C-alpha positions as CSV (number, residue, x, y, z in Angstrom):
1,M,-5.4,-26.4,72.8
2,K,-4.2,-24.8,69.4
3,M,-5.7,-28.1,67.8
4,T,-9.1,-27.0,69.2
5,T,-8.8,-23.3,68.3
6,L,-8.1,-24.7,64.3
7,S,-10.8,-26.8,64.3
8,V,-13.4,-24.3,65.3
9,L,-11.9,-21.5,63.0
10,T,-12.0,-23.7,60.3
11,A,-15.8,-25.2,60.7
12,L,-17.0,-21.6,61.8
13,A,-15.2,-20.2,58.4
14,I,-16.8,-23.0,56.4
15,S,-20.4,-22.4,57.7
16,A,-20.0,-19.1,57.2
17,T,-21.9,-19.1,53.4
18,S,-24.3,-16.5,53.8
19,V,-21.8,-13.3,54.5
20,S,-18.3,-12.7,53.0
21,A,-16.5,-11.7,56.1
22,L,-16.6,-13.2,60.2
23,T,-15.3,-11.2,63.1
24,L,-13.9,-13.6,65.8
25,F,-13.0,-12.9,69.7
26,Q,-10.9,-15.4,72.1
27,D,-11.1,-15.8,76.0
28,P,-7.2,-15.9,76.6
29,A,-7.7,-17.6,79.6
30,T,-10.0,-20.6,78.5
31,G,-8.8,-20.3,74.7
32,Q,-12.4,-20.5,73.5
33,V,-13.7,-19.0,70.2
34,F,-16.7,-16.7,70.0
35,T,-18.6,-14.6,67.3
36,K,-19.6,-12.0,69.8
37,G,-17.4,-9.5,71.9
38,G,-17.6,-10.1,75.9
39,E,-16.3,-9.4,79.2
40,G,-12.3,-10.4,78.6
41,R,-12.7,-11.5,75.1
42,I,-10.0,-10.3,72.8
43,Q,-10.8,-9.6,68.8
44,M,-8.8,-12.1,67.0
45,G,-9.8,-10.4,63.6
46,D,-11.9,-11.0,60.1
47,F,-12.1,-13.9,58.4
48,V,-13.6,-14.3,55.1
49,D,-15.1,-17.6,54.2
50,A,-13.8,-20.2,50.9
51,K,-16.6,-19.0,48.6
52,T,-15.6,-15.9,48.6
53,V,-12.3,-16.1,48.2
54,Y,-12.6,-18.5,45.6
55,T,-14.8,-15.9,43.5
56,E,-12.1,-12.7,44.2
57,N,-9.8,-14.9,43.2
58,Q,-11.4,-16.2,40.0
59,A,-12.4,-12.6,39.1
60,Q,-8.6,-11.6,39.6
61,D,-7.1,-14.2,37.3
62,S,-10.1,-13.5,34.9
63,A,-8.9,-9.8,34.6
64,A,-5.3,-10.6,34.2
65,M,-6.0,-13.3,31.5
66,K,-7.8,-10.9,29.7
67,K,-5.3,-7.9,29.5
68,E,-2.7,-10.2,28.7
69,L,-4.4,-11.4,25.6
70,K,-5.3,-7.6,25.0
71,K,-1.3,-6.9,25.1
72,K,-0.2,-9.9,22.8
73,G,-2.8,-11.9,20.7
74,N,-6.5,-12.9,19.9
75,K,-7.6,-9.4,18.6
76,I,-8.4,-7.9,15.6
77,T,-7.8,-3.9,14.4
78,I,-8.4,-2.1,11.2
79,M,-8.4,1.5,12.6
80,R,-5.5,4.1,11.6
81,K,-4.7,5.5,15.4
82,D,-3.2,8.5,14.1
83,S,-6.0,9.5,11.4
84,P,-7.2,12.7,11.7
85,E,-11.3,13.0,12.0
86,F,-12.5,13.2,8.7
87,L,-16.5,13.9,7.7
88,L,-17.1,9.9,7.6
89,G,-14.6,9.0,10.5
90,K,-11.2,8.1,10.9
91,E,-9.1,6.5,7.7
92,T,-8.5,2.5,8.1
93,S,-5.5,1.1,7.8
94,I,-4.0,-1.0,4.7
95,N,-6.2,-4.5,5.4
96,M,-8.0,-5.8,8.4
97,K,-5.2,-7.5,10.8
98,F,-5.6,-10.4,12.6
99,V,-3.0,-11.6,15.6
100,P,-3.7,-15.5,17.0
101,E,-3.7,-15.9,20.7
102,D,-1.4,-18.8,20.4
103,N,1.6,-17.1,18.6
104,T,1.6,-13.1,18.5
105,D,4.4,-13.3,16.1
106,M,2.4,-14.6,13.1
107,W,-0.5,-12.6,11.9
108,F,-2.9,-12.2,8.7
109,K,-4.4,-9.3,6.9
110,A,-7.3,-8.9,4.5
111,G,-8.8,-6.1,2.8
112,V,-10.5,-5.3,-0.7
113,R,-10.0,-2.2,-2.9
114,I,-12.9,-1.1,-5.0
115,Q,-12.5,2.2,-8.0
116,G,-15.4,3.1,-10.3
117,T,-15.3,5.8,-12.8
118,F,-17.9,7.2,-14.6
119,E,-16.8,9.6,-17.9
120,N,-17.6,11.3,-21.0
121,V,-14.5,11.3,-23.7
122,D,-14.9,13.6,-26.6
123,P,-12.3,13.8,-29.2
124,S,-12.0,16.5,-31.8
125,D,-13.1,14.3,-34.6
126,G,-17.0,14.2,-32.9
127,S,-16.6,10.7,-31.6
128,S,-17.9,11.0,-28.3
129,Q,-18.4,8.5,-26.0
130,S,-19.9,7.8,-22.6
131,D,-18.4,5.1,-20.1
132,A,-18.8,3.7,-16.5
133,Y,-16.7,0.6,-15.4
134,L,-14.5,-0.7,-12.5
135,R,-11.1,1.1,-12.9
136,R,-9.5,-1.3,-10.0
137,T,-11.4,-4.2,-7.9
138,R,-9.0,-6.0,-5.9
139,F,-9.1,-8.8,-2.9
140,E,-5.6,-8.3,-0.9
141,A,-4.2,-10.5,1.6
142,Q,-0.9,-10.4,3.8
143,A,0.4,-13.2,6.2
144,G,3.0,-12.7,8.5
145,F,5.2,-16.4,9.3
146,G,7.2,-15.1,12.0
147,K,9.6,-12.1,13.2
148,H,11.0,-11.5,9.9
149,A,9.0,-12.9,7.0
150,S,5.7,-12.2,5.3
151,F,4.3,-12.7,2.1
152,V,1.8,-10.0,0.2
153,M,-0.1,-11.1,-2.5
154,D,-3.4,-9.2,-4.3
155,I,-6.0,-10.9,-6.9
156,R,-7.1,-8.2,-9.4
157,N,-9.5,-7.8,-12.2
158,D,-9.1,-4.2,-13.3
159,K,-11.1,-1.9,-16.2
160,V,-14.3,-4.3,-15.6
161,N,-16.8,-3.3,-18.7
162,L,-14.0,-0.1,-20.2
163,D,-15.1,0.3,-23.7
164,Q,-16.3,-2.9,-25.0
165,K,-14.2,-5.6,-22.5
166,G,-16.5,-6.9,-20.3
167,E,-16.1,-8.4,-17.2
168,Q,-12.5,-9.7,-18.3
169,T,-10.8,-11.9,-15.6
170,F,-9.2,-12.1,-12.4
171,N,-5.3,-12.6,-12.5
172,V,-2.6,-11.9,-9.9
173,G,-0.7,-8.6,-9.1
174,D,1.9,-9.1,-6.3
175,A,3.0,-11.8,-4.8
176,Y,6.1,-11.9,-3.1
177,V,7.7,-13.0,0.3
178,K,9.2,-10.3,2.2
179,I,12.3,-10.5,5.0
180,K,12.2,-7.5,6.9
181,K,15.2,-6.8,8.9
182,P,17.1,-10.1,9.1
183,F,19.7,-8.8,10.8
184,D,17.8,-6.6,12.7
185,T,18.8,-3.5,10.9
186,S,16.6,-1.2,8.2
187,L,19.9,-1.3,6.0
188,L,18.8,-4.6,4.5
189,N,15.9,-6.2,3.3
190,F,14.9,-8.6,0.8
191,K,11.6,-9.1,-1.5
192,L,11.5,-12.2,-3.8
193,Y,9.2,-13.2,-6.9
194,R,6.4,-10.5,-7.9
195,A,7.2,-7.4,-6.4
196,K,7.2,-4.0,-7.6
197,I,10.8,-2.6,-8.7
198,D,11.2,1.5,-8.3
199,V,11.1,2.5,-11.7
200,S,9.2,5.5,-11.2
201,R,7.6,6.9,-7.6
202,T,4.1,7.4,-9.0
203,E,4.5,3.9,-10.1
204,T,5.3,2.6,-6.8
205,V,3.0,4.2,-4.7
206,K,0.1,2.1,-3.9
207,S,-2.9,2.9,-6.5
208,A,-5.1,3.8,-3.5
209,R,-3.2,6.9,-2.2
210,V,-2.5,8.4,-5.9
211,I,-4.4,11.3,-6.4
212,A,-5.7,10.6,-9.5
213,Y,-6.2,7.1,-10.7
214,D,-5.0,6.9,-14.1
215,R,-1.0,7.6,-13.9
216,P,0.7,9.5,-16.2
217,K,1.2,7.9,-19.5
218,V,4.6,8.1,-19.6
219,A,5.1,6.7,-16.1
220,D,2.9,3.5,-17.1
221,Y,5.1,3.2,-20.4
222,A,8.3,3.0,-18.3
223,A,6.2,0.5,-16.1
224,Q,6.6,-1.8,-19.1
225,Y,9.7,-0.9,-20.7
226,I,11.9,-2.8,-18.1
227,T,9.8,-5.9,-16.8
228,H,5.8,-7.1,-17.1
229,N,4.0,-4.4,-15.2
230,R,7.2,-3.4,-13.3
231,R,6.9,-6.6,-10.8
232,G,7.8,-9.3,-13.3
233,T,9.5,-12.5,-10.7
234,N,12.4,-10.8,-9.5
235,V,14.9,-10.9,-6.3
236,Q,15.5,-7.1,-5.0
237,A,17.1,-6.1,-1.5
238,Y,16.6,-2.6,-0.3
239,G,16.8,-0.4,2.8
240,D,17.3,2.4,4.4
241,W,19.6,4.8,6.4
242,D,18.0,7.0,9.1
243,K,15.3,7.4,6.7
244,K,17.9,9.7,5.1
245,V,18.8,7.5,2.1
246,H,16.5,4.7,1.0
247,Y,17.9,2.1,-2.1
248,Q,16.6,-0.8,-4.0
249,V,18.7,-3.0,-5.9
250,A,16.9,-5.6,-8.4
251,V,17.5,-8.3,-11.0
252,G,14.5,-10.6,-12.7
253,D,12.2,-11.2,-15.6
254,A,12.3,-8.8,-18.0
255,T,9.7,-7.7,-20.7
256,Y,6.6,-9.0,-22.0
257,E,6.1,-8.9,-25.8
258,G,2.5,-8.3,-25.1
259,K,3.3,-5.1,-23.4
260,L,6.8,-4.1,-25.5
261,D,5.3,-1.1,-27.5
262,D,6.7,0.8,-30.1
263,A,6.4,4.7,-30.5
264,K,2.9,4.3,-31.9
265,G,1.5,2.1,-29.0
266,G,1.4,-1.2,-30.8
267,A,3.2,-4.3,-29.0
268,V,5.5,-6.2,-30.9
269,D,3.4,-9.4,-30.9
270,E,0.8,-7.5,-32.3
271,A,-0.4,-6.6,-36.3
272,T,2.2,-8.7,-38.2
273,K,2.6,-11.3,-35.2
274,G,6.1,-10.3,-33.7
275,E,7.7,-11.9,-30.9
276,I,10.2,-11.6,-28.5
277,T,12.8,-14.6,-29.3
278,N,15.3,-14.0,-26.7
279,Q,16.1,-11.6,-24.0
280,S,18.6,-11.3,-20.3
281,F,17.4,-10.4,-17.5
282,F,16.6,-7.0,-16.2
283,H,19.3,-5.4,-13.8
284,G,19.1,-1.6,-12.2
285,G,18.2,0.3,-8.7
286,K,17.0,3.6,-7.2
287,I,18.4,5.7,-4.3
288,R,16.7,8.1,-3.0
289,F,17.7,11.0,-0.2
290,S,16.0,13.3,2.4
291,P,18.6,15.6,3.2
292,F,16.9,18.0,5.6
293,D,16.4,16.8,9.4
294,G,12.5,16.6,10.1
295,W,11.8,16.4,6.4
296,E,12.3,12.7,6.0
297,E,10.4,10.7,3.6
298,T,8.7,8.1,6.0
299,K,6.2,6.5,3.7
300,R,5.3,6.3,-0.3
301,T,2.3,8.0,-0.7
302,E,0.5,11.2,-2.8
303,T,-1.8,11.6,0.0
304,Y,-1.1,13.2,3.2
305,F,-4.3,14.6,4.1
306,G,-2.3,18.2,5.6
307,E,-0.4,16.2,8.1
308,G,3.6,16.7,8.5
309,K,5.9,17.4,6.3
310,H,9.0,15.5,3.7
311,F,11.0,16.3,0.9
312,S,12.7,13.5,-1.1
313,V,15.0,13.6,-4.5
314,G,15.7,10.5,-6.3
315,A,17.5,9.0,-9.3
316,G,17.2,5.5,-10.7
317,Y,18.8,3.1,-13.5
318,W,17.4,0.2,-15.0
319,A,18.4,-1.9,-17.9
320,V,17.8,-5.2,-20.5
321,N,21.0,-5.6,-22.1
322,S,19.5,-7.7,-24.7
323,I,15.8,-8.0,-26.1
324,K,15.9,-10.0,-29.3
325,V,12.8,-9.1,-31.5
326,E,11.4,-10.3,-34.8
327,N,8.4,-9.0,-36.7
328,G,6.0,-10.6,-38.6
329,N,8.1,-9.1,-41.9
330,G,11.1,-11.2,-41.1
331,A,13.1,-7.8,-39.6
332,K,14.9,-8.5,-36.6
333,E,16.9,-6.5,-34.0
334,D,18.3,-6.7,-30.6
335,L,17.4,-4.1,-28.0
336,N,19.1,-2.5,-25.4
337,N,16.7,-0.8,-22.9
338,E,17.9,1.1,-20.7
339,L,15.7,3.6,-18.5
340,I,16.8,6.6,-16.3
341,N,13.9,8.2,-14.1
342,L,14.7,11.1,-11.9
343,E,12.4,11.9,-9.5
344,A,11.2,14.8,-6.9
345,S,8.7,15.1,-3.9
346,A,8.0,17.3,-1.1
347,H,4.8,18.3,1.0
348,Y,4.2,20.7,3.8
349,K,0.9,20.6,5.8
350,G,-1.8,20.7,3.1
351,L,0.6,21.5,-0.3
352,F,2.0,18.5,-1.9
353,V,4.3,18.8,-5.3
354,Q,6.0,15.8,-7.5
355,A,7.5,15.9,-10.8
356,E,9.8,13.1,-12.1
357,Y,11.8,12.9,-15.7
358,F,12.1,9.5,-17.8
359,K,14.5,9.1,-20.5
360,M,14.2,5.6,-22.6
361,D,16.6,4.2,-25.4
362,D,16.1,1.8,-27.9
363,I,12.6,2.9,-28.5
364,V,11.4,1.1,-31.9
365,E,9.5,3.4,-34.1
366,D,7.1,0.8,-35.5
367,F,7.2,-2.9,-35.0
368,D,5.4,-3.4,-38.2
369,A,8.1,-1.8,-40.5
370,A,10.2,-3.7,-43.0
371,T,13.5,-2.4,-41.3
372,L,12.7,-1.5,-37.0
373,N,14.2,1.8,-36.4
374,K,15.6,2.6,-33.3
375,G,15.5,6.0,-30.8
376,T,15.1,7.5,-28.0
377,S,12.1,8.9,-25.9
378,T,11.9,11.3,-23.0
379,G,9.3,12.5,-21.1
380,W,8.3,14.6,-17.7
381,Y,5.4,15.1,-15.7
382,A,4.6,17.5,-12.5
383,T,1.4,17.3,-10.1
384,S,0.3,19.5,-7.0
385,E,-2.4,19.1,-4.9
386,Y,-4.0,21.3,-1.7
387,V,-5.9,19.8,0.8
388,F,-8.3,22.4,2.5
389,T,-8.4,20.4,6.5
390,D,-10.6,23.3,7.6
391,L,-13.1,22.6,4.2
392,A,-14.3,19.0,5.0
393,Y,-10.7,17.8,3.3
394,L,-11.5,19.0,-0.3
395,A,-8.4,18.9,-2.2
396,P,-8.2,20.8,-5.7
397,F,-5.2,19.0,-7.5
398,I,-3.4,19.6,-11.1
399,R,-1.4,17.8,-13.2
400,Y,0.8,18.3,-16.5
401,E,2.8,15.8,-18.6
402,D,4.7,16.2,-21.7
403,W,6.0,13.1,-23.6
404,D,7.9,13.1,-26.5
405,K,7.6,9.1,-27.5
406,F,10.1,9.1,-30.4
407,D,12.4,12.2,-30.1
408,D,14.5,11.6,-33.8
409,I,11.0,12.2,-35.7
410,D,8.7,15.4,-35.2
411,G,4.7,14.2,-34.7
412,Y,5.3,11.9,-31.7
413,D,4.7,14.6,-29.5
414,Y,2.0,13.9,-26.5
415,T,0.9,16.6,-23.9
416,S,-1.6,16.2,-21.2
417,K,-3.4,18.9,-18.7
418,I,-5.4,17.8,-15.4
419,A,-7.2,19.9,-12.9
420,G,-9.3,18.4,-10.7
421,V,-10.7,18.0,-7.1
422,N,-11.1,15.1,-4.6
423,W,-13.2,15.0,-1.7
424,Y,-11.2,13.1,1.6
425,L,-14.7,11.9,3.1
426,R,-12.8,9.3,5.2
427,G,-8.9,9.3,3.9
428,N,-8.6,6.7,1.3
429,T,-10.7,4.5,2.9
430,T,-13.5,6.4,1.0
431,K,-13.2,9.2,-1.5
432,V,-14.7,11.0,-4.5
433,G,-13.2,13.0,-7.1
434,L,-14.3,14.8,-10.3
435,Y,-11.5,16.1,-13.2
436,V,-10.9,17.2,-16.3
437,Q,-8.0,15.8,-18.6
438,K,-7.3,17.8,-21.8
439,E,-5.1,15.7,-24.2
440,N,-3.1,16.6,-27.0
441,F,-1.8,13.6,-29.6
442,G,0.7,14.5,-32.4
443,A,0.5,13.8,-36.1
444,K,1.8,10.1,-35.8
445,I,-0.2,8.8,-33.1
446,G,-3.3,9.9,-33.5
447,D,-3.7,13.6,-34.5
448,N,-6.1,14.2,-31.9
449,D,-7.4,16.4,-29.1
450,V,-9.4,14.7,-27.0
451,T,-11.0,16.2,-23.5
452,T,-12.1,13.5,-20.9
453,V,-14.2,14.3,-17.8
454,R,-14.2,11.8,-15.0
455,L,-16.1,11.2,-11.9
456,T,-14.3,8.6,-9.5
457,S,-14.9,7.2,-6.5
458,Q,-13.0,4.3,-4.2
459,W,-13.9,2.2,-1.1
460,F,-10.8,0.7,0.3
461,F,-9.2,-1.2,3.7
C-alpha cells in the first residue's frame, strides 16, 4: 500500500506543472489518494512540483553567490566612503581599486593626476611674462601581491610647456615595494627602492594634497640635498606605535650632480662641467610625536576639509658623509652634507597650521669658483589655511618663507610671501585656486623683487 501511495504522489507532483503547489487527501480505509476533499478523507498536506523547487533553489543559490562575491571580490571601488559632500559630489579615494574574484588578497589600483597653471610673473626689472603649463601630469598604479606585499609606482611628466621647455619627457617617480606588517604589527614595515625619505613634511605629503602646488624653495632644496628628488634608490624601515609615535630610518643612493646646487643656484655639473667623482650612501631618520590623546596624526596631508583634529611635532637627521666634487677649474672638495629638519603641524576642524625649520652644512657658495668655499644654510617657513565648510569649501591660505642660502656671507637672503584661496569643488579630486606670491632675492642671488599671480586647477583620482 505504501508503494502505491508513493507512486501516486510522485505522478501527481510531476504532472502538476501549471501550478506551484497541490493539496492532497487520503481515505484511511482504502489508502487511496485524492486531489479533492470528501467524506472520510484526511488532508495530507501541500506538495510543490519539481519545477518550482528547482526555480526557488536556483534563485537562492544565485543570491547567495552574489552576496559572497560582493563581500570578497570581483568588485571595483573608487569613492572615499567618509567623504564630505562637496559642490560636485564626494571626494574619490587615491586611485580606482580592482579586486579579483579568485584571490581577494590581491588587488590593482590605477589613477591619474593633472595640475594646470596659468600665471603672470612680474619682476622689478620690468621683464614681465605670462605662461601656461601643466604643473604635474601623472599616471599612478599600485598592485597588491598578497596580505603583506604591494608595489607602488607612477609615470610623470611635470612642468610641461613651462617657459620654453616644451613637452619634455616622461620618467619614473615613485617605484617601490612595500612590505606592510610582516610581523602583524604596525611597529615595523619596509619600503624598497624608489620611496620618499622624510626630509620634510611638506615634501613627504602627496602633491595632490598640498595647499600650494609649488612647495617652499628651502624644502625643495632639502629634497635634493641628501638624495635625488628625496627618493633615490633606498631601503627603509618605518612604523608607528598607536599613532602616537612614528619613525622612519633609511639608507641608500645619495645626491645627483645635476641637482646638487650651490648657494647661487647652479648645479655642480653646470658651467665649468664639474662632477661628483665619488660619494657614500646617505643614511638617517625621522621621528614624530602626537602627544595628546585624540589628536593623533593618522595621515600625512595638508588638506583636511574641516574634519577632525591633530597635533604633531617631529625631528629628522640625514647625512651623506662623503661627496667628492671637482669642478672644471680643477678645484676639489670633500663635502659632508648634513640636514636637520624640525616640523610642527596641527589642525582643528577648519583651521590648519604647519611650520618647518631646515639647517644644512657644507653648502658650496659657487661651484664655478677657483676655490670651493663651504658654509651653512638655514631656512624656515610657516603656512596656514582655513576651510569654510558652509561656504562651499572655500579656503583662504597664507605662507611665509625665510631662507638664508649661505649664512656666512651677506646677500644670499630669500623671502617669499603668499596669499590665496583654494576652492575644493570635490575635495582634492577637483579643485581650483588663485594666489599672489611676492619674492625678494638678495644681492648675491639676483637682486630682484618678483610678483607672481597664479590660477591653478587639479583633477585627481
